[in-house]
Every structure is written in C-alpha cells, then in structure tokens.
C-alpha angles and dihedrals in degrees: 000000000000119000115256122229091251092051090049092053092047091050091052090052091053095044097048114089103175128042124239118252109287094015110121094193115116113230100158111114100216092044089052089053091052092048091050091049089052092053097248118159111259135181118252092253090052091052090050091048092049093050093044091051092051092049091055089059095056113145130213127235129178117301115240093242094054113123104172140001112279124230090252092054090048090054091048089053089056093046108097092204092055092046090050092049091052092048097052095082094051091050090051097052092041094060106115095233092050098038092058092055091069134221094314088078098038096099129119091242090065089052091058094043092048096054092041088057092240096114132033132190088225088066103024096168093054123087124196131025115340106224112130092170089064108048093184090058100034112105096008123128097221104124128205138201093286094077121109131229116272096186129100096046126130113209118204113253091236091057094053091042090054093048097048091049091050092047094050093046091047093052101097092193120138090205091064094048092047090050090049093053091047094048093047091049091051091048094050092047091050093050094046092048091052094047093048092049090052092047091051090058093043092051092057090053095044094243128145113279125235118248112246111240118248096204094226091143097044124122111290100191139034088249093057090046093053096044103036105015128236092320094065125216118340123220105250140146119281093256096046130089112249100237109177099204091056092060108090093206092054091047089054094048099042107025094238114166117212117226094033134093087281087082091063099053093092124061090230093045126114135194108267118220111239092211136017106258100153100080136070108255124204116262111259091218100040108023094189088066129069125234104266140184122263110243125218122267090261090048093064091064093065098043120104114245094254090060093059097070097093092050091046093050092046091051092049092049090053091049089051093053100044118105131215136182123240117233092243132113089255091055089212116192119225143159125256116278119240093253091052092049089049093053093051093045094047089052096048101036098069089051091048088231110138101180138060130224119225095256090049091050091051091052091052091049090050089050090053094045094247139113124242116240094226135104119243105222095171093253128120093021091152093048140293140146117305088219092070091047095052093050089069092056104086096171099054115042111188136164110267131233 
C-alpha cells in the first residue's frame, strides 16, 4: 500500500534528529525525553519519539531463573571493551558536578545530552548549546565536531526502567490513557474467555475448575503497562529483571502464561523457558553419570573405555526390547534371551560398534533360528542403520537396534 502524504510527513518528523537552521522545533530524541521529564508540553509525535527512544536504550539485568554465570558472561567479564561499556554510566553519575544535582538528573537521556554538548551540569536548567555571546546559536540543538561518542555504553536495567516509568507518567496525554484502558480491558477479556472455555470442558469431565483471576496485581498505570506488560511489576531482587510472568502470584492473579507471547508485552520482558534445558541432568539409569551426547561411529574409536558405558547400556537396552518371531507354526513373538544378547554384545563391543545394520540383524536372527520383525524394502542392502529401515514399516512398530 503506497504511503500517504500524511504518513510521509510523520515519518520525516520521527526520522529527523536535528532541526534546520531557524526551525525552533525540537526533534532530538534525548532532548525530548528531558523535556517530557520536566513536564513540558509536547506534541503527540514528540511523546511517541521520546518513549521510543528510551525503549531502545533498555538495559539487561540478571534473569530471575539464573543460577550461575554462563560461559558467555564470563567471557564478557574478561572483555575490556565490555567492561568499559558497563562502567561508563557509573563514571557519568559519579562526576562531582553531576552527582550533586541529585537523582532528578540521573537519567540516560542526560548522559546522551551531556556528551553531545547539548546539556551541561553547570547550567542544568538549560537545554541546547550554551553560547550566550551568540544569540543565534545559543539554545539550538545543531551540534558540531566537538561532540563525543555516546555509543558502546551499557545502561543498567533499573536505570532504563526508572526513566520509562517517569516518561510515561509524565505524558499527560489522554490518548495514552485511553489506549491503556482499552488494552487492559482487551487483555482481561481474553484471559477470562480462555479460563471460562477451559472450565466448560472440565465441567463436562468432572474435573476441578480453574479459579478465575481477579487482576489485583495487574498494571495500574500506563508506565507499568509499557515497561512490564499487563502483569505489572514483579517482586524480584534488586539485581534481577522484574519479569511479570515469572512471578507465581502475578500469574495467579492475571492468568499470564510463561513461555508465550505474554512475555513480550513489556519492553523489559523476556521469553521465559518452560523447562530447564541448559544444564547437565543426571542419567535416569545410572545417576552417577550425566546425560551426554551420542558421538559418531568414528568418535567411539577415540573415546577412553570408561566413556563407553552410556553407549553400551543404551545398546543393551535396545537389544532387550527388540522382538523376533520363532520359526514355528504359531509364529510366536518373543524377546531375545540373555545368551543371545550376550553373543551380539560380545561381538560388537570389541569393535566399538553399538548398532546393527539390517543385513547384520537378519544374520543374527538366522543364527538364533528366528525371523526379524522388519520389512525388507530393498533399501540399505549394503548396510545402514536399522532405525531408518524400521521407520518405513508402518504396520509393525518395534524398538530399534
């Protein structure tokens, strides 16, 4: 669909950062954030631009389910550039001239404005270039080559959270409040509809019904909705990100479901893993061993003998579960006897080969006077994994070797 003239003009307003000479309009994102924090009257597009700019600066704290530092985080801690980027904010707020101004000036927007030479702690109420001797330049936002780089800085999540909340609360715009009320009403209606549909099915089966959420812990302001989503702020430790769907009390009160799109409805949200798949679990069969990957056939040749135990046990379990047919009129199916399993294993173990091809399996069945319960499709005649062969047999589903 082609862009309308109005849409084109709005896009230009959002893309422009610095005004043309003689244009008093403020386009600079971080100056708009400062103006909004100070309660100055802004146009709707300026409010949007200020909020959008702050969201792009969002920082990242520890997730609530974190148990130990990951290898990537350890590498980042050893990376001098990353360490420097994380320390830039602390250096900024610890400067004597800025520290004495108090928390009202400890926002990320002042960091950008300071290094772009559009705000100074010596004149904290003034925005734009400070140049009283040149009235045509004084107060403008047209920068020059003396500005410093504002990239490669990592802001703490709490700092960005505080700024976005302050910006949203300071935006005295009826459109935002109307949108907040509408979005919350749609969210509550969606949750109640889902719960009631589930309860209708459970009632027919005589199962326990779900309790309808009362939304007592839901977002109360437009700021909370933007930052944390419809669930509001979660109760977490000071160094953890407040992710609403991870808080069991909020889930109970609002019906949020972790691991779904509900996690993405706040700008500081993050997709929650539904299960812990990042750690080495203990083996269910041999608890003293960890769950491990299965190496390739060539990989077994280089493994020390003590590392072969999981593959040996897995191979034995598969031999135990495989079925064969006796060469009798009854065609009775049975499992391999312990002496037959022993013969196969003693033949494969010295070769470190813990699988059988279809021709090999047929030879073993012939040796035991039995028939294999597999279909010969004509494939893999020269070899191959029995697992692939058995997948083609839809009528007889057996455990593979």
